[in-house]
TIRO-2110 file (N, C-alpha, C; in Angstrom, 1 decimal):
// TIRO-2110
17.6, -13.4, -10.1, N, 1, A
16.1, -13.9, -10.3, CA, 1, A
15.8, -14.0, -11.8, C, 1, A
15.2, -15.4, -11.5, N, 2, A
14.6, -15.9, -12.9, CA, 2, A
13.8, -15.2, -13.3, C, 2, A
13.7, -14.5, -14.6, N, 3, A
12.6, -13.8, -15.5, CA, 3, A
11.6, -14.8, -15.7, C, 3, A
10.5, -14.0, -15.6, N, 4, A
8.8, -14.7, -16.0, CA, 4, A
8.8, -14.5, -17.0, C, 4, A
8.0, -15.8, -17.8, N, 5, A
7.9, -15.4, -19.3, CA, 5, A
6.8, -14.1, -19.8, C, 5, A
7.1, -13.8, -20.8, N, 6, A
6.0, -12.6, -21.1, CA, 6, A
4.9, -13.1, -21.0, C, 6, A
4.1, -14.2, -21.3, N, 7, A
2.8, -14.4, -21.2, CA, 7, A
2.0, -14.6, -19.9, C, 7, A
3.0, -14.7, -19.0, N, 8, A
2.5, -14.5, -17.6, CA, 8, A
1.7, -13.0, -16.8, C, 8, A
2.2, -12.4, -17.9, N, 9, A
1.5, -11.2, -17.3, CA, 9, A
-0.3, -11.3, -17.6, C, 9, A
-1.0, -10.9, -16.6, N, 10, A
-0.7, -10.1, -15.4, CA, 10, A
0.2, -10.9, -14.4, C, 10, A
1.0, -10.5, -13.7, N, 11, A
1.8, -11.3, -12.8, CA, 11, A
1.0, -11.6, -11.4, C, 11, A
0.8, -12.7, -10.8, N, 12, A
0.0, -13.0, -9.5, CA, 12, A
0.5, -12.5, -8.2, C, 12, A
-0.3, -12.7, -7.3, N, 13, A
-0.3, -12.0, -6.0, CA, 13, A
1.5, -13.3, -5.4, C, 13, A
1.5, -14.5, -5.8, N, 14, A
2.6, -15.3, -5.2, CA, 14, A
4.0, -14.8, -5.9, C, 14, A
3.6, -13.9, -7.4, N, 15, A
5.0, -13.6, -7.7, CA, 15, A
5.6, -12.5, -7.4, C, 15, A
4.7, -11.5, -6.8, N, 16, A
4.8, -10.2, -6.0, CA, 16, A
5.2, -10.5, -4.8, C, 16, A
4.9, -11.7, -4.0, N, 17, A
5.3, -12.0, -2.5, CA, 17, A
6.8, -12.3, -2.8, C, 17, A
6.9, -13.6, -3.8, N, 18, A
8.2, -14.0, -4.0, CA, 18, A
9.3, -12.5, -4.0, C, 18, A
8.8, -12.0, -5.2, N, 19, A
9.8, -10.8, -5.4, CA, 19, A
10.2, -10.0, -4.3, C, 19, A
9.0, -9.5, -3.7, N, 20, A
9.3, -8.9, -2.1, CA, 20, A
10.1, -9.4, -1.2, C, 20, A
9.9, -11.0, -1.0, N, 21, A
10.7, -11.4, 0.4, CA, 21, A
12.1, -11.7, -0.3, C, 21, A
12.8, -11.9, -1.8, N, 22, A
13.7, -12.0, -2.5, CA, 22, A
14.5, -10.6, -1.7, C, 22, A
13.8, -9.4, -2.1, N, 23, A
14.5, -8.1, -1.9, CA, 23, A
14.6, -7.7, -0.4, C, 23, A
13.6, -7.8, 0.2, N, 24, A
13.1, -7.7, 1.7, CA, 24, A
13.5, -8.6, 2.6, C, 24, A
14.0, -8.3, 3.8, N, 25, A
14.7, -9.4, 4.9, CA, 25, A
13.9, -8.7, 5.6, C, 25, A
13.7, -7.6, 6.1, N, 26, A
13.0, -7.1, 7.4, CA, 26, A
11.2, -7.5, 7.4, C, 26, A
11.4, -7.9, 8.8, N, 27, A
10.1, -8.6, 9.0, CA, 27, A
9.0, -7.3, 9.1, C, 27, A
9.3, -6.0, 9.6, N, 28, A
8.6, -5.2, 10.1, CA, 28, A
8.5, -4.3, 8.5, C, 28, A
8.9, -4.6, 7.4, N, 29, A
9.1, -3.6, 6.1, CA, 29, A
8.1, -4.8, 5.7, C, 29, A
8.1, -5.9, 5.5, N, 30, A
7.2, -7.0, 5.0, CA, 30, A
5.8, -6.9, 5.6, C, 30, A
5.8, -6.7, 6.7, N, 31, A
4.4, -6.9, 7.6, CA, 31, A
3.9, -5.0, 7.1, C, 31, A
4.7, -4.1, 6.5, N, 32, A
4.5, -2.8, 6.2, CA, 32, A
3.8, -2.9, 4.8, C, 32, A
4.3, -3.9, 4.4, N, 33, A
3.9, -3.9, 2.5, CA, 33, A
2.5, -4.7, 2.8, C, 33, A
2.2, -5.7, 3.6, N, 34, A
0.9, -6.5, 3.8, CA, 34, A
-0.4, -5.3, 4.3, C, 34, A
0.4, -4.4, 5.0, N, 35, A
-0.7, -3.9, 5.8, CA, 35, A
-1.3, -2.8, 4.7, C, 35, A
-0.4, -2.4, 3.8, N, 36, A
-0.5, -1.2, 2.4, CA, 36, A
-1.5, -2.6, 1.9, C, 36, A
-1.2, -3.5, 1.6, N, 37, A
-1.8, -4.5, 0.7, CA, 37, A
-3.5, -4.5, 1.0, C, 37, A
-3.5, -4.9, 2.6, N, 38, A
-4.8, -4.9, 2.9, CA, 38, A
-6.0, -4.0, 2.6, C, 38, A
-5.1, -2.9, 2.8, N, 39, A
-5.9, -1.7, 2.6, CA, 39, A
-6.1, -1.3, 1.2, C, 39, A
-5.4, -1.4, 0.4, N, 40, A
-5.5, -1.3, -1.3, CA, 40, A
-6.1, -2.1, -1.9, C, 40, A
-6.0, -3.2, -1.7, N, 41, A
-6.8, -4.6, -2.2, CA, 41, A
-8.5, -4.2, -1.7, C, 41, A
-8.5, -3.9, -0.3, N, 42, A
-10.3, -3.4, 0.0, CA, 42, A
-10.7, -2.4, -0.9, C, 42, A
-9.9, -1.3, -1.5, N, 43, A
-10.1, -0.4, -1.9, CA, 43, A
-10.6, -0.6, -3.4, C, 43, A
-9.4, -1.9, -4.2, N, 44, A
-9.5, -2.1, -5.3, CA, 44, A
-10.8, -2.7, -5.3, C, 44, A
-11.2, -3.6, -4.6, N, 45, A
-12.6, -4.5, -4.5, CA, 45, A
-13.9, -3.5, -4.5, C, 45, A
-13.8, -2.4, -3.7, N, 46, A
-15.0, -1.5, -3.4, CA, 46, A
-15.1, -0.5, -5.1, C, 46, A
-13.9, -0.3, -5.3, N, 47, A
-13.8, 0.3, -6.9, CA, 47, A
-14.5, -0.9, -7.8, C, 47, A
-14.0, -2.0, -7.8, N, 48, A
-14.5, -3.1, -8.7, CA, 48, A
-16.0, -2.9, -8.8, C, 48, A
-16.4, -3.2, -7.6, N, 49, A
-17.8, -2.9, -7.4, CA, 49, A
-18.4, -1.7, -7.8, C, 49, A
-17.8, -1.0, -7.5, N, 50, A
-18.8, 0.7, -8.2, CA, 50, A
-18.5, 0.5, -9.4, C, 50, A
-17.6, -0.1, -10.5, N, 51, A
-17.4, -0.3, -11.8, CA, 51, A
-18.2, -1.3, -12.4, C, 51, A
-18.9, -2.1, -11.5, N, 52, A
-19.6, -3.3, -12.0, CA, 52, A
-18.7, -3.9, -12.9, C, 52, A
-17.5, -4.7, -12.9, N, 53, A
-17.1, -5.1, -13.4, CA, 53, A
-17.2, -6.6, -13.5, C, 53, A
-17.1, -7.6, -14.2, N, 54, A
-17.8, -8.8, -14.5, CA, 54, A
-16.9, -9.6, -13.5, C, 54, A
-16.5, -10.9, -13.6, N, 55, A
-16.0, -12.1, -12.6, CA, 55, A
-14.6, -11.8, -12.9, C, 55, A
-14.2, -12.2, -14.5, N, 56, A
-12.6, -12.1, -15.0, CA, 56, A
-12.1, -10.9, -14.9, C, 56, A
-12.9, -9.6, -15.3, N, 57, A
-12.6, -8.3, -15.2, CA, 57, A
-11.8, -7.9, -13.8, C, 57, A
-12.8, -8.2, -12.7, N, 58, A
-12.8, -7.8, -11.3, CA, 58, A
-11.6, -8.9, -11.0, C, 58, A
-11.6, -9.9, -11.4, N, 59, A
-10.4, -10.6, -10.9, CA, 59, A
-8.8, -9.8, -11.0, C, 59, A
-9.1, -9.4, -12.5, N, 60, A
-7.7, -8.6, -13.1, CA, 60, A
-7.6, -7.7, -12.3, C, 60, A
-8.4, -6.6, -12.1, N, 61, A
-8.7, -5.4, -11.8, CA, 61, A
-7.8, -5.5, -10.3, C, 61, A
-8.6, -6.6, -9.3, N, 62, A
-8.1, -6.6, -8.0, CA, 62, A
-6.8, -7.1, -8.0, C, 62, A
-6.1, -8.0, -8.8, N, 63, A
-5.0, -8.4, -8.9, CA, 63, A
-3.8, -7.5, -8.9, C, 63, A
-4.2, -6.3, -9.5, N, 64, A
-3.3, -5.2, -10.2, CA, 64, A
-3.1, -4.5, -8.8, C, 64, A
-4.2, -4.0, -7.9, N, 65, A
-4.2, -3.3, -6.9, CA, 65, A
-3.3, -4.3, -5.8, C, 65, A
-3.5, -5.6, -5.7, N, 66, A
-3.1, -6.5, -4.7, CA, 66, A
-1.5, -6.4, -4.8, C, 66, A
-1.0, -6.8, -6.1, N, 67, A
0.5, -6.6, -6.5, CA, 67, A
1.3, -5.2, -6.3, C, 67, A
0.2, -4.3, -6.9, N, 68, A
1.0, -2.9, -6.9, CA, 68, A
1.2, -2.8, -5.3, C, 68, A
0.3, -2.8, -4.6, N, 69, A
0.5, -2.9, -3.0, CA, 69, A
2.1, -3.4, -2.7, C, 69, A
1.7, -4.6, -2.6, N, 70, A
2.8, -5.7, -2.1, CA, 70, A
4.1, -5.3, -2.7, C, 70, A
4.0, -4.6, -3.7, N, 71, A
5.7, -4.4, -4.6, CA, 71, A
6.0, -2.8, -4.3, C, 71, A
5.2, -2.1, -3.8, N, 72, A
5.6, -0.5, -3.7, CA, 72, A
6.7, -0.2, -3.0, C, 72, A
7.5, -1.1, -2.0, N, 73, A
8.6, -0.5, -1.3, CA, 73, A
9.5, -1.9, -1.4, C, 73, A
9.3, -2.6, -2.2, N, 74, A
10.1, -3.8, -2.4, CA, 74, A
11.5, -3.2, -2.4, C, 74, A
12.1, -2.4, -3.3, N, 75, A
13.3, -1.9, -3.0, CA, 75, A
14.0, -1.2, -2.2, C, 75, A
13.1, -0.6, -1.3, N, 76, A
13.3, 0.3, 0.0, CA, 76, A
14.5, -0.5, 0.9, C, 76, A
14.7, -1.4, 1.2, N, 77, A
15.3, -2.2, 2.1, CA, 77, A
16.9, -1.7, 1.3, C, 77, A
17.3, -2.0, 0.1, N, 78, A
18.6, -2.3, -0.8, CA, 78, A
18.9, -0.8, -0.9, C, 78, A
17.6, 0.1, -1.2, N, 79, A
18.0, 1.4, -1.8, CA, 79, A
16.6, 2.3, -1.2, C, 79, A
17.2, 2.5, 0.2, N, 80, A
16.8, 3.7, 0.8, CA, 80, A
16.5, 5.3, 0.6, C, 80, A
17.2, 5.6, -0.6, N, 81, A
17.4, 6.9, -0.5, CA, 81, A
16.6, 7.4, -1.3, C, 81, A
15.9, 8.9, -1.6, N, 82, A
15.1, 9.6, -2.6, CA, 82, A
15.7, 9.4, -3.9, C, 82, A
17.1, 9.3, -3.8, N, 83, A
17.8, 9.4, -5.3, CA, 83, A
17.3, 7.8, -6.2, C, 83, A
17.1, 6.6, -4.9, N, 84, A
17.3, 5.5, -5.9, CA, 84, A
15.8, 4.9, -5.3, C, 84, A
15.0, 5.0, -4.6, N, 85, A
13.9, 4.2, -4.1, CA, 85, A
12.7, 5.6, -4.7, C, 85, A
11.5, 4.9, -5.8, N, 86, A
11.4, 3.6, -6.1, CA, 86, A
12.1, 3.5, -7.3, C, 86, A
12.8, 4.3, -7.8, N, 87, A
13.5, 4.5, -9.2, CA, 87, A
14.1, 2.8, -9.3, C, 87, A
14.9, 2.6, -8.3, N, 88, A
15.6, 1.3, -8.9, CA, 88, A
14.8, 0.4, -9.4, C, 88, A
13.6, 0.1, -7.8, N, 89, A
12.9, -0.9, -8.2, CA, 89, A
11.8, -0.8, -9.4, C, 89, A
11.3, 0.3, -9.5, N, 90, A
10.5, 0.4, -11.0, CA, 90, A
11.3, -0.2, -12.1, C, 90, A
12.8, 0.3, -12.3, N, 91, A
13.5, 0.0, -13.5, CA, 91, A
13.3, -2.0, -13.4, C, 91, A
13.5, -2.5, -12.4, N, 92, A
13.6, -4.0, -12.1, CA, 92, A
12.4, -4.3, -12.7, C, 92, A
11.3, -3.8, -12.1, N, 93, A
9.8, -4.3, -12.4, CA, 93, A
9.9, -4.2, -13.9, C, 93, A
10.1, -2.7, -14.7, N, 94, A
10.0, -2.9, -15.8, CA, 94, A
11.2, -4.0, -16.8, C, 94, A
12.0, -4.0, -16.4, N, 95, A
12.9, -5.5, -16.9, CA, 95, A
12.2, -6.8, -16.8, C, 95, A
11.6, -7.0, -15.9, N, 96, A
10.7, -8.4, -15.6, CA, 96, A
9.4, -8.3, -16.3, C, 96, A
8.9, -7.1, -17.0, N, 97, A
7.6, -7.0, -17.6, CA, 97, A
6.7, -6.9, -16.5, C, 97, A
6.4, -6.4, -15.3, N, 98, A
5.5, -6.4, -14.7, CA, 98, A
4.5, -4.8, -15.5, C, 98, A
3.4, -4.9, -15.5, N, 99, A
2.1, -3.7, -16.0, CA, 99, A
2.7, -2.2, -15.7, C, 99, A
2.5, -1.6, -16.8, N, 100, A
3.0, 0.1, -16.5, CA, 100, A
2.3, 0.5, -15.8, C, 100, A
0.8, 0.0, -15.6, N, 101, A
0.1, 0.9, -14.4, CA, 101, A
0.3, 0.4, -13.4, C, 101, A
1.2, -0.5, -12.6, N, 102, A
1.7, -0.9, -11.4, CA, 102, A
2.7, -0.1, -11.3, C, 102, A
3.8, 0.1, -12.0, N, 103, A
5.3, 1.0, -12.2, CA, 103, A
4.9, 2.4, -12.0, C, 103, A
3.7, 2.6, -12.6, N, 104, A
3.4, 4.1, -12.7, CA, 104, A
2.8, 4.5, -11.2, C, 104, A
2.0, 3.5, -10.7, N, 105, A
1.5, 3.8, -9.2, CA, 105, A
2.5, 3.8, -8.5, C, 105, A
3.5, 2.8, -8.3, N, 106, A
4.6, 3.1, -7.7, CA, 106, A
5.6, 3.9, -7.4, C, 106, A
6.1, 4.7, -8.9, N, 107, A
6.7, 5.7, -9.0, CA, 107, A
5.5, 7.0, -8.4, C, 107, A
4.6, 7.1, -8.5, N, 108, A
3.4, 8.5, -8.2, CA, 108, A
3.6, 8.2, -6.5, C, 108, A
3.5, 7.1, -5.9, N, 109, A
3.5, 7.1, -4.3, CA, 109, A
4.4, 7.9, -3.7, C, 109, A
5.7, 8.0, -4.6, N, 110, A
6.6, 8.9, -3.6, CA, 110, A
6.4, 10.6, -4.1, C, 110, A
6.0, 11.6, -3.5, N, 111, A
6.0, 12.7, -3.8, CA, 111, A
6.7, 13.4, -4.7, C, 111, A
8.5, 13.1, -4.3, N, 112, A
9.5, 13.7, -4.8, CA, 112, A
9.7, 13.1, -6.4, C, 112, A
9.2, 12.0, -6.8, N, 113, A
9.1, 11.4, -8.0, CA, 113, A
8.9, 12.3, -9.2, C, 113, A
7.7, 13.4, -8.8, N, 114, A
7.1, 14.0, -10.1, CA, 114, A
6.6, 13.3, -10.9, C, 114, A
6.0, 12.4, -10.5, N, 115, A
4.8, 11.4, -11.5, CA, 115, A
3.6, 12.0, -10.9, C, 115, A
2.7, 12.1, -11.5, N, 116, A
1.4, 12.9, -11.1, CA, 116, A
0.4, 11.5, -10.8, C, 116, A
-0.6, 11.9, -10.0, N, 117, A
-1.4, 10.4, -9.5, CA, 117, A
-2.7, 10.6, -10.1, C, 117, A
-2.8, 9.9, -11.4, N, 118, A
-4.4, 10.1, -11.9, CA, 118, A
-5.2, 8.7, -12.3, C, 118, A
-5.0, 7.7, -11.8, N, 119, A
-5.5, 6.8, -11.6, CA, 119, A
-5.9, 6.3, -10.3, C, 119, A
-7.3, 5.6, -10.0, N, 120, A
-7.5, 5.4, -8.9, CA, 120, A
-6.7, 4.6, -8.0, C, 120, A
-6.0, 3.6, -8.8, N, 121, A
-4.8, 3.1, -8.4, CA, 121, A
-3.8, 3.8, -7.8, C, 121, A
-3.5, 4.8, -8.7, N, 122, A
-2.5, 5.7, -7.8, CA, 122, A
-2.6, 6.5, -6.8, C, 122, A
-4.0, 6.6, -6.9, N, 123, A
-4.5, 7.5, -5.7, CA, 123, A
-4.4, 6.7, -4.4, C, 123, A
-5.1, 5.1, -4.5, N, 124, A
-5.1, 4.6, -3.5, CA, 124, A
-3.9, 4.1, -3.0, C, 124, A
-2.7, 3.9, -3.4, N, 125, A
-1.8, 3.4, -3.2, CA, 125, A
-1.1, 4.6, -2.3, C, 125, A
-1.3, 5.8, -2.6, N, 126, A
-0.6, 7.0, -2.1, CA, 126, A
-1.2, 7.1, -0.3, C, 126, A
-2.9, 7.0, -0.7, N, 127, A
-3.5, 7.3, 0.3, CA, 127, A
-3.6, 6.2, 1.7, C, 127, A
-3.1, 5.0, 1.0, N, 128, A
-3.1, 3.9, 2.0, CA, 128, A
-1.6, 3.7, 2.6, C, 128, A
-0.6, 4.3, 1.9, N, 129, A
0.8, 4.2, 2.3, CA, 129, A
1.2, 5.1, 3.9, C, 129, A
1.1, 5.7, 3.9, N, 130, A
1.5, 6.5, 5.1, CA, 130, A
0.6, 6.0, 6.3, C, 130, A
-1.0, 6.3, 5.9, N, 131, A
-2.0, 5.7, 6.9, CA, 131, A
-2.2, 4.2, 7.4, C, 131, A
-1.6, 3.4, 6.4, N, 132, A
-1.3, 2.1, 7.1, CA, 132, A
-0.3, 1.9, 8.3, C, 132, A
0.9, 2.4, 7.8, N, 133, A
1.9, 2.5, 8.7, CA, 133, A
1.6, 3.5, 10.2, C, 133, A
0.7, 4.6, 10.0, N, 134, A
0.5, 5.1, 11.3, CA, 134, A
-0.7, 4.2, 11.8, C, 134, A
-1.3, 3.5, 11.0, N, 135, A
-2.7, 2.7, 11.9, CA, 135, A
-1.9, 1.7, 12.7, C, 135, A
-0.5, 1.0, 12.2, N, 136, A
0.0, -0.2, 12.9, CA, 136, A
0.9, 0.4, 14.0, C, 136, A
1.1, 1.8, 13.8, N, 137, A
1.9, 2.3, 15.3, CA, 137, A
0.9, 2.7, 16.1, C, 137, A
-0.6, 2.8, 15.9, N, 138, A
-1.4, 3.0, 16.9, CA, 138, A
-1.9, 1.6, 17.3, C, 138, A
-1.8, 0.4, 16.5, N, 139, A
-2.3, -1.1, 17.3, CA, 139, A
-0.8, -1.1, 18.4, C, 139, A
0.3, -0.6, 17.7, N, 140, A
1.2, -1.3, 18.6, CA, 140, A
1.5, -0.5, 20.4, C, 140, A
0.8, 0.3, 20.2, N, 141, A
1.2, 1.3, 21.5, CA, 141, A
0.0, 0.2, 22.5, C, 141, A
-0.9, 0.0, 22.0, N, 142, A
-2.5, -0.5, 23.0, CA, 142, A
-1.5, -1.5, 23.9, C, 142, A
-1.9, -1.7, 24.9, N, 143, A
-1.6, -2.8, 25.8, CA, 143, A
-2.0, -4.1, 25.0, C, 143, A
-2.8, -4.4, 24.1, N, 144, A
-3.3, -5.8, 23.6, CA, 144, A
-2.4, -5.8, 22.5, C, 144, A
-1.7, -4.9, 21.9, N, 145, A
-0.9, -4.7, 20.7, CA, 145, A
-1.7, -5.2, 19.6, C, 145, A
-3.1, -4.7, 19.6, N, 146, A
-4.1, -5.0, 18.8, CA, 146, A
-4.8, -4.1, 17.9, C, 146, A
-4.8, -4.0, 16.3, N, 147, A
-5.6, -3.3, 15.5, CA, 147, A
-7.1, -3.4, 15.9, C, 147, A
-7.7, -4.3, 16.5, N, 148, A
-8.9, -4.5, 17.1, CA, 148, A
-9.3, -3.3, 18.1, C, 148, A
-8.4, -2.7, 18.9, N, 149, A
-8.5, -2.0, 20.1, CA, 149, A
-8.5, -0.3, 19.2, C, 149, A
-8.0, -0.1, 18.1, N, 150, A
-7.9, 1.0, 17.5, CA, 150, A
-8.8, 1.4, 16.6, C, 150, A
-9.6, 2.9, 17.6, N, 151, A
-11.0, 3.5, 16.6, CA, 151, A
-10.1, 4.9, 15.9, C, 151, A
-11.1, 5.3, 15.3, N, 152, A
-10.8, 6.3, 14.6, CA, 152, A
-10.6, 7.5, 15.3, C, 152, A
-11.4, 8.1, 16.4, N, 153, A
-11.0, 9.1, 17.5, CA, 153, A
-9.9, 9.0, 17.9, C, 153, A
-9.2, 8.0, 18.2, N, 154, A
-8.0, 7.9, 18.7, CA, 154, A
-6.9, 8.2, 17.6, C, 154, A
-7.1, 7.5, 16.4, N, 155, A
-6.3, 7.8, 15.4, CA, 155, A
-6.1, 9.1, 15.1, C, 155, A
-7.2, 10.1, 14.9, N, 156, A
-7.1, 11.5, 14.9, CA, 156, A
-6.8, 12.2, 16.1, C, 156, A
-6.6, 11.8, 17.0, N, 157, A
-6.0, 12.4, 18.3, CA, 157, A
-4.5, 12.4, 18.1, C, 157, A
-4.1, 11.2, 17.8, N, 158, A
-2.4, 10.8, 17.8, CA, 158, A
-1.9, 11.1, 16.5, C, 158, A
-2.9, 11.6, 15.4, N, 159, A
-2.1, 12.5, 14.1, CA, 159, A
-1.8, 14.0, 14.5, C, 159, A
-2.8, 14.5, 15.8, N, 160, A
-2.4, 15.6, 16.2, CA, 160, A
-0.6, 15.6, 16.8, C, 160, A
-0.5, 14.5, 17.7, N, 161, A
0.8, 14.4, 18.1, CA, 161, A
2.0, 13.9, 17.6, C, 161, A
2.7, 15.6, 17.5, N, 162, A
3.5, 15.4, 16.2, CA, 162, A
4.7, 14.1, 16.8, C, 162, A
4.9, 14.2, 18.0, N, 163, A
5.8, 13.5, 18.7, CA, 163, A
5.9, 11.9, 18.5, C, 163, A
4.5, 11.4, 18.0, N, 164, A
3.9, 10.0, 17.8, CA, 164, A
4.3, 9.5, 16.8, C, 164, A
5.1, 8.5, 16.4, N, 165, A
5.2, 7.9, 14.9, CA, 165, A
5.5, 8.9, 14.1, C, 165, A
6.9, 9.7, 14.4, N, 166, A
7.4, 10.7, 13.9, CA, 166, A
7.8, 10.8, 12.4, C, 166, A
7.9, 9.3, 12.1, N, 167, A
8.2, 8.8, 10.6, CA, 167, A
7.3, 8.9, 9.6, C, 167, A
5.9, 9.2, 10.0, N, 168, A
4.5, 9.1, 9.1, CA, 168, A
4.3, 10.6, 8.9, C, 168, A
4.4, 10.6, 7.4, N, 169, A
4.3, 12.1, 6.9, CA, 169, A
2.3, 12.4, 7.1, C, 169, A
2.4, 13.4, 8.1, N, 170, A
1.0, 13.5, 8.1, CA, 170, A
0.1, 14.3, 7.0, C, 170, A
0.9, 15.3, 6.7, N, 171, A
0.7, 16.0, 5.0, CA, 171, A
-0.2, 14.8, 4.3, C, 171, A
0.9, 14.2, 4.0, N, 172, A
0.8, 12.7, 2.7, CA, 172, A
-0.8, 12.2, 3.3, C, 172, A
-0.9, 11.6, 4.7, N, 173, A
-2.2, 11.2, 5.0, CA, 173, A
-3.4, 12.1, 5.0, C, 173, A
-3.3, 13.6, 5.0, N, 174, A
-4.7, 14.1, 4.7, CA, 174, A
-4.8, 14.3, 3.4, C, 174, A
-3.4, 14.5, 2.6, N, 175, A
-3.7, 14.7, 1.0, CA, 175, A
-4.1, 13.5, 0.3, C, 175, A
-4.1, 12.6, 0.5, N, 176, A
-4.3, 11.2, 0.5, CA, 176, A
-5.8, 10.9, 0.3, C, 176, A
-6.4, 11.5, 1.4, N, 177, A
-8.1, 11.0, 1.6, CA, 177, A
-8.5, 12.4, 0.6, C, 177, A
-8.2, 13.4, 0.6, N, 178, A
-8.6, 14.6, -0.3, CA, 178, A
-8.3, 14.3, -1.6, C, 178, A
-7.6, 13.3, -2.3, N, 179, A
-7.4, 13.2, -3.6, CA, 179, A
-8.2, 12.0, -4.1, C, 179, A
-8.6, 11.3, -3.1, N, 180, A
-9.4, 10.1, -3.0, CA, 180, A
-10.9, 10.6, -3.2, C, 180, A
-11.2, 12.0, -2.5, N, 181, A
-12.6, 12.8, -2.4, CA, 181, A
-13.2, 12.0, -1.5, C, 181, A
-12.7, 11.9, -0.3, N, 182, A
-13.3, 11.5, 1.1, CA, 182, A
-12.5, 12.2, 2.5, C, 182, A
-13.7, 12.0, 3.2, N, 183, A
-13.1, 12.7, 4.2, CA, 183, A
-12.2, 11.9, 5.0, C, 183, A
-11.3, 12.3, 6.1, N, 184, A
-10.0, 11.9, 6.3, CA, 184, A
-10.7, 10.6, 7.3, C, 184, A
-12.2, 11.0, 8.8, N, 185, A
-12.3, 10.0, 9.1, CA, 185, A
-12.9, 8.7, 8.4, C, 185, A
-13.3, 8.9, 7.6, N, 186, A
-13.6, 8.1, 6.2, CA, 186, A
-12.9, 6.7, 5.9, C, 186, A
-11.6, 7.8, 5.4, N, 187, A
-10.6, 7.1, 4.9, CA, 187, A
-9.9, 6.1, 6.0, C, 187, A
-9.8, 7.0, 7.1, N, 188, A
-9.5, 5.9, 8.6, CA, 188, A
-9.8, 4.8, 8.9, C, 188, A
-11.4, 4.9, 9.0, N, 189, A
-12.6, 3.9, 9.3, CA, 189, A
-12.0, 2.6, 8.4, C, 189, A
-11.8, 3.2, 7.1, N, 190, A
-12.1, 2.1, 5.8, CA, 190, A
-10.6, 0.9, 5.8, C, 190, A
-9.7, 1.5, 5.8, N, 191, A
-8.4, 1.3, 6.2, CA, 191, A
-8.5, 0.5, 7.5, C, 191, A
-9.1, 1.1, 8.7, N, 192, A
-9.1, 0.2, 9.7, CA, 192, A
-9.8, -1.2, 9.7, C, 192, A
-10.7, -1.0, 9.1, N, 193, A
-11.9, -2.3, 8.9, CA, 193, A
-11.1, -3.4, 8.1, C, 193, A
-10.4, -2.5, 7.1, N, 194, A
-9.6, -3.9, 6.1, CA, 194, A
-8.4, -4.5, 6.7, C, 194, A
-8.0, -3.7, 7.7, N, 195, A
-6.7, -4.0, 8.5, CA, 195, A
-7.1, -5.0, 9.7, C, 195, A
-8.1, -4.8, 10.3, N, 196, A
-8.8, -5.9, 11.2, CA, 196, A
-9.2, -6.8, 10.7, C, 196, A
-9.7, -7.2, 9.5, N, 197, A
-9.8, -8.4, 8.6, CA, 197, A
-9.2, -9.1, 8.8, C, 197, A
-7.5, -8.6, 8.5, N, 198, A
-6.3, -9.3, 8.3, CA, 198, A
-5.3, -9.4, 9.3, C, 198, A
-5.6, -9.2, 10.6, N, 199, A
-5.3, -8.9, 11.8, CA, 199, A
-4.4, -10.0, 12.0, C, 199, A
-4.6, -11.1, 12.0, N, 200, A
-3.7, -12.2, 12.1, CA, 200, A
-2.5, -12.4, 11.5, C, 200, A
-2.7, -12.1, 10.3, N, 201, A
-1.6, -12.4, 9.0, CA, 201, A
-0.6, -11.0, 9.4, C, 201, A
-1.5, -9.8, 10.1, N, 202, A
-0.6, -8.7, 9.9, CA, 202, A
0.5, -8.9, 11.5, C, 202, A
0.0, -9.3, 12.3, N, 203, A
0.5, -10.0, 13.8, CA, 203, A
0.0, -8.8, 14.5, C, 203, A
-1.7, -8.3, 14.2, N, 204, A
-1.7, -6.8, 14.8, CA, 204, A
-3.3, -7.8, 15.5, C, 204, A
END
């Protein structure tokens, strides 16, 4: 891949998408990244509003959230083991000059990395990752296969069903909301709303 000039940082969404699609051929993994991005971007927008950022600061702030979410699993298809993911990807991101805050959040979203979640971005990515995957699964078992028909109560019920979407770590979903200081229903509702706004793009 051609390296981007150093003065290009912070890199944009198009750069993140290009890197993601170079490394990830699986449509489902790409859609997962987009689902997580929808949720994390919405959290970034809410946090920017809470902080009262000016327009330029707001744009840069949200760009960081969006690109971090798009790239959080970009190396997973090539390097799916805990020994390699997300470490291989983060080394590549460092080589290409992506921001340290982005790389730290990506490391921190893996519980086994040993990297603590300190910033709001760190916590937002972790809180949205497993949950976005679970909400997608909830949508796909609906007769309509539509996120529009997914409700908070139904999500809570399915979280208790260990046979459903077994690959989703329920503990991470619960811990993610707790680290953000919100109750689980609030987090589910927030992410559902974010994904519903992007339903066409997500194929849901």
